[in-house]
C-alpha positions as a printed NumPy array, in Angstrom:
array([[ -3.242, -11.085,  22.575],
       [ -2.348,  -7.791,  24.218],
       [ -3.912,  -4.695,  22.724],
       [ -1.414,  -3.033,  20.416],
       [ -2.08 ,   0.372,  18.939],
       [ -1.185,   1.387,  15.416],
       [  1.056,   4.166,  16.729],
       [  3.249,   1.448,  18.284],
       [  4.237,  -0.01 ,  14.886],
       [  3.722,   2.859,  12.426],
       [  6.107,   3.535,   9.524],
       [  6.688,   7.297,   9.511],
       [  8.794,   7.528,   6.347],
       [  6.103,   8.734,   3.949],
       [  6.513,  10.576,   0.678],
       [  4.116,  13.526,   0.585],
       [  3.562,  15.873,  -2.352],
       [  0.916,  18.339,  -3.512],
       [ -1.755,  17.761,  -6.158],
       [ -0.273,  20.515,  -8.371],
       [  3.147,  18.784,  -8.501],
       [  4.119,  17.036, -11.727],
       [  4.087,  13.302, -12.052],
       [  7.691,  13.358, -13.292],
       [  8.812,  15.027, -10.047],
       [  6.877,  12.42 ,  -8.087],
       [  8.413,   9.532, -10.023],
       [ 11.906,  10.923,  -9.389],
       [ 11.199,  11.249,  -5.655],
       [  9.657,   7.786,  -5.547],
       [ 12.835,   6.428,  -7.106],
       [ 15.074,   8.348,  -4.667],
       [ 13.148,   7.051,  -1.645],
       [ 12.639,   3.56 ,  -3.099],
       [  8.898,   4.07 ,  -2.627],
       [  6.124,   2.548,  -4.719],
       [  3.654,   5.307,  -3.884],
       [  3.281,   9.007,  -3.157],
       [  0.667,  10.472,  -0.835],
       [ -1.024,  13.65 ,  -2.036],
       [ -1.747,  16.024,   0.865],
       [ -2.933,  19.533,   1.489],
       [ -1.714,  20.744,   4.884],
       [ -0.939,  17.065,   5.723],
       [ -4.572,  16.05 ,   5.064],
       [ -4.44 ,  12.979,   2.768],
       [ -6.356,  13.878,  -0.376],
       [ -5.181,  11.095,  -2.666],
       [ -2.545,   8.495,  -3.412],
       [ -0.629,   7.47 ,  -6.522],
       [  1.078,   4.113,  -6.883],
       [  3.471,   2.721,  -9.482],
       [  0.511,   0.821, -10.9  ],
       [ -1.421,   4.099, -11.297],
       [  1.507,   5.584, -13.235],
       [  1.482,   2.647, -15.621],
       [ -2.295,   2.33 , -15.996],
       [ -3.323,   5.988, -16.038],
       [ -0.356,   7.593, -17.765],
       [  2.101,   5.378, -19.619],
       [ -0.364,   2.946, -21.202],
       [ -2.461,   5.82 , -22.574],
       [  0.535,   7.793, -23.835],
       [  0.39 ,  10.802, -21.517],
       [  3.523,  12.86 , -20.883],
       [  4.592,  12.483, -17.207],
       [  6.119,  15.991, -17.364],
       [  2.682,  17.489, -18.054],
       [  0.502,  15.315, -15.812],
       [ -0.34 ,  16.798, -12.411],
       [ -0.7  ,  14.46 ,  -9.456],
       [ -4.211,  15.717,  -8.769],
       [ -5.267,  14.538, -12.226],
       [ -4.487,  10.863, -11.611],
       [ -4.597,  10.365,  -7.84 ],
       [ -6.866,   7.744,  -6.342],
       [ -9.255,   9.278,  -3.874],
       [-10.448,   9.017,  -1.172],
       [ -7.455,   7.675,   0.734],
       [ -8.158,   4.821,   3.114],
       [ -6.82 ,   5.917,   6.483],
       [ -6.996,   5.141,  10.178],
       [ -6.197,   7.142,  13.301],
       [ -2.981,   6.277,  15.162],
       [ -4.681,   5.449,  18.483],
       [ -6.775,   2.592,  17.056],
       [ -5.98 ,  -1.066,  17.781],
       [ -3.906,  -2.911,  15.195],
       [ -6.628,  -5.519,  14.687],
       [ -8.912,  -2.811,  13.295],
       [ -6.214,  -1.927,  10.748],
       [ -5.952,  -5.622,   9.87 ],
       [ -9.688,  -5.769,   9.158],
       [ -9.542,  -2.715,   6.895],
       [ -6.494,  -3.948,   4.962],
       [ -7.961,  -7.437,   4.543],
       [-11.429,  -6.305,   3.493],
       [-10.246,  -3.473,   1.231],
       [ -7.423,  -5.543,  -0.305],
       [ -5.045,  -2.596,  -0.101],
       [ -1.289,  -2.668,   0.3  ],
       [ -0.942,   0.118,   2.828],
       [ -3.211,   1.981,   5.202],
       [ -2.408,   5.641,   5.81 ],
       [ -2.153,   6.511,   9.511],
       [ -3.405,   9.881,  10.698],
       [ -3.302,  11.984,  13.829],
       [ -6.359,  14.239,  13.905],
       [ -6.728,  13.72 ,  10.126],
       [ -3.078,  14.695,   9.422],
       [ -1.013,  12.029,   7.67 ],
       [  1.814,  10.814,   9.898],
       [  2.703,   7.419,   8.398],
       [  1.384,   4.125,   7.137],
       [  0.941,   0.505,   8.146],
       [  0.96 ,  -2.647,   5.991],
       [ -0.263,  -6.199,   6.389],
       [  3.38 ,  -7.255,   6.802],
       [  3.784,  -4.854,   9.747],
       [  0.751,  -6.37 ,  11.443],
       [  1.7  ,  -9.975,  10.732],
       [  5.195,  -9.36 ,  12.106],
       [  3.733,  -8.658,  15.549],
       [  0.661, -10.909,  15.378],
       [  1.724, -14.159,  13.678],
       [ -1.326, -15.9  ,  15.136],
       [ -3.318, -14.288,  12.32 ],
       [ -1.848, -16.962,  10.081],
       [ -3.668, -19.545,  12.234],
       [ -1.874, -22.312,  10.389],
       [  1.287, -22.283,   8.357],
       [ -0.219, -24.049,   5.368],
       [ -1.92 , -20.786,   4.4  ],
       [  1.492, -19.337,   3.585],
       [  2.466, -22.076,   1.185],
       [ -0.93 , -23.277,  -0.044],
       [ -1.667, -22.429,  -3.694],
       [ -5.331, -22.935,  -2.849],
       [ -5.287, -19.728,  -0.792],
       [ -3.342, -17.607,   1.66 ],
       [ -1.307, -14.443,   1.856],
       [  0.476, -13.125,  -1.223],
       [  4.191, -13.022,  -0.421],
       [  4.578,  -9.871,  -2.516],
       [  1.722,  -7.534,  -1.481],
       [  0.725,  -9.251,   1.793],
       [ -2.996,  -9.41 ,   1.088],
       [ -5.089, -12.568,   1.501],
       [ -6.406, -14.274,  -1.628],
       [ -8.502, -17.376,  -2.202],
       [ -5.967, -18.71 ,  -4.702],
       [ -2.281, -18.011,  -5.294],
       [  0.264, -18.731,  -8.011],
       [  3.709, -20.177,  -7.398],
       [  6.345, -18.008,  -9.088],
       [ 10.032, -18.635,  -8.416],
       [  9.216, -20.46 ,  -5.172],
       [  6.909, -17.724,  -3.856],
       [  3.128, -17.743,  -3.677],
       [  1.656, -14.568,  -5.161],
       [ -1.729, -13.194,  -6.24 ],
       [ -2.609, -12.676,  -9.911],
       [ -1.756,  -8.963,  -9.874],
       [  1.659,  -9.513,  -8.316],
       [  2.258, -12.498, -10.635],
       [  1.822, -10.239, -13.66 ],
       [  4.145,  -7.642, -12.143],
       [  6.83 , -10.239, -11.292],
       [  6.681, -11.795, -14.742],
       [  7.172,  -8.355, -16.339],
       [ 10.415,  -7.762, -14.384]])
């Protein structure tokens, strides 16, 4: 396989806010951009990240008011990131081992985008090695989050991990 750099396949449409911003503002912007996360930065340096799951687990389920919660209070930190001039296979290793949905891409520690397992698999299908991993409930890649799991659940004809199964069943 030819060496492909992350900067060749990066998604640059990232939602960036400050730690002092309110969660309600973030949720509104997430909805506008159809994003399931917001990156918290100071001068483009990624300080933290908040996902839809964080909003549910850290705010709604404990009864906090999203108008009063500041992003810095609930962000997950540190942010897992990778420099843009690194080979895609290194990003694949980080995503697979960390079991994260997206990897923030930086240029000299400034956030410039992100990359997902789906982005990598789109250009390197040989990572599947065999197609039965996609449709094998004994293990493979979750069709919702893109991460590899030892076992999957079949929901509505798709194979998904336990976390995504719970989310799909709630919808």
